[in-house]
N, C-alpha and C positions, 0 to 999 in steps of 0.2 A: 451671711451677706448676702447671701444667697438666695435667700427669701426676701431682704430687702428690694431685690434686682428683679424679682421675680411680682412683687404688689405692685413698685414702680410700671415694669412692662403694662403690666394689667389696665393698670389704671389709665395709661396713657393709651392702650390699647380700645378702654371705654370714651375716652375722652376723644378720640380723632374722628369719631362719628359726631357729625354736627346734631342728632336727635341728641343722643344722652348727653354734650354740651347742654342744650336747650332745656332737658329735664334738670342740670346739675342747675345751671343758672335760676330759671322762674323757682323752682320749691327752694333753693336759699334765698331766694332774693322775698321772698313772699314770707320764710320762717323768720328773716330778717325783721322787715317790716312789722308783723306779726307781734316779737320781739321788744321791739320800739313800740308798737300801739299799747303792749299791755303793761310796759313802764309808765305808761303817760306821757310820751317825748314824741309821738306821732299823735296829732290833736284833729277831729275831723268834727266839726261841729258847724252843719250846713244853717245858713241863714245868722250865724253870729262869728263875731270873730276873737280867736282866740285871745290873742293879746290886744286888747282896745287902742288903738292910738299908736301904734305899732308900727312902722314901716314893710318893708319887704327883706329887711334885714337888721335886727336887732342885736348888737355887740353888747353880752350883760359885764365879760371881763375872765381874764386868767386865774386870777382868784379861785372859781369858785371849779378850777381843773378833777383835782382831787378829792372834793369835798362831797361828803355821801349824804344822800338820804335815807337811804338802807342799806346794807348789806348788796353789794354788786347793782349797786341805781344811786348814778351820778349827777350831781346838776349842773348843768348847762352853763357852756360857754358864750352862746350867741341861740338867735331863732329867727329862723326863715318865714314867713307868712307870704308865699309867693301869689295867695288870693284870701277873702273875704271864707272864714269855715276851716280853715285848715292851716297849720303849722306842725311844722318839726323842728324840735329843741334839739341841741348840737349841744351834745357831752360827748367828749372826745372816749372818756373808756366805754359807756355804750354803745356808739357807732362801733368801737373795736371788737367789743363782745359780739354785739349783735353779729355786723361779718364773720368772726372768727366760728361761729355755731350757724349762720347759713350756709357758711363754707362747708365746715364739716358734716351738717345735715344734706344738704345738695350733692355732693361726693356719696353721701353715704348712698340715696335713694340713687342716682343715677348709674351705680356700679349693684348694685342689687337688680335694677332694672336688666340691665347688662347679661350679670349672672344669670338670670332669669331667662331672660331669652337665648343665650350661652346652653342651656342646658336643656333647654325647647328644641333649637336646633339640632340638639345629639338625642332627642327620641324620650324625652323626659317630660310629658304636658305635664305635670302638675310635680313642680320643682320648687315648694315654696317654702326649704331650710333656712335660705337665706334673709327671708321675708321674716320669720319667726326668731329669728335670731339678731336681728336687730330691732325689734318690736320694744326690747326694753330698754339701749339707747333714744329709741325715738321716744319714750315715755318718759325718758329720763332730763330728755330734752324742753320737756314744757315745763319739772318741775322747779325751773327756774322763776318761774312766776307765783311763787309760793302766796306771797300775799293775796292774792287772786282766794287760794286754795282755802290759808284760813281764814281767811273772812265766810267763804260758804262753810266749814268746819263747825264755826263758830268759837267762841271767846274761852274754853274750858280749855280747847286743845291748844290752842293761842301759844299759849306757856310756854310746855313744851317743846313746839315746832319754832317757834323764834331762835331757839338759839343751834339750832340746825341750820336757818337760813344760809348763815357762809359755806356752808359745806356743799350748796345743792350747784351751785355753780361752776366749780369744779367736778361734781362728779356728773356732772349732764356732759361738761366738756373731754370727761376719759373715755364715760360710755359710748359717747359718739367717735371717738380717737378709737376703742377697742373695734366697736363693731365697723367700724371702715377698713381696718387690717384684718379683722376674720372677714370679712366679706373681698376682702383683696388674697386673701392667702388662700383660702378654702377651694381644697383640689375640686375643678369642672369635674364632671363626668364626662368619659369614652365615651367614643361614638359607640352604642350598643350595634352588635353584629348581627344581621339578616340570616336566621336560621330558616333554610327552607326542607320542613321534614316532608 
C-alpha cells in the first residue's frame, strides 16, 4: 500500500507542473491521433471528399458498435466530416482504445521527463535509465499497428503473425502500464554530497 501511495504522490508531483501536464497531453493526443490514422479512422485526403455527398455528421447506426473489422479494429457508428478532405470515423471502442493508449503513453513520457529532470537536479546529468526502461513499452505500444507491419514483411510471415494480433493490444497496454509503474516507483537519486578535498 505504501508503494501505491508513493506512486500516486509522484504522479501528482509530476502533473502539478504545467510543463509536465502539457507534455502528457500533447504526446498522448499525438499518439491517439496516430493510432486512429493508422486504423484508417482518421482520413486526410486533400482535394477530395472521404465521404462523397456526406454532411458534417453522418450517423451509421449503433448496430455496428461491437462489429470488428480486424482484431481491435471496430466498425464506425458515425462519421464527422467538418470540411472537404478530412473525416473522423467514430468507432466507440477504437476511440476508447486510442484514449487509453494515449493516456498511458502521455503519462509515461511526462513521468519519464520529470524523473530525468529530478535526476539532473540531483547532480546526475546523464540519467537515462528511465528512458531505456520505458523503451520496450513504447515499442510495444506501436505493435497494435501490426497489419502495416505484416504488409512490410510480406505474405510469408503473415500467416504466423495473424494469430498473434489478438495479443498485441493487451501486451501494449500491459507494457505501457508496467513502464509507468516502474517510472513512478523507481528510487530517485539522492543529492550527491559535495566533497571538498
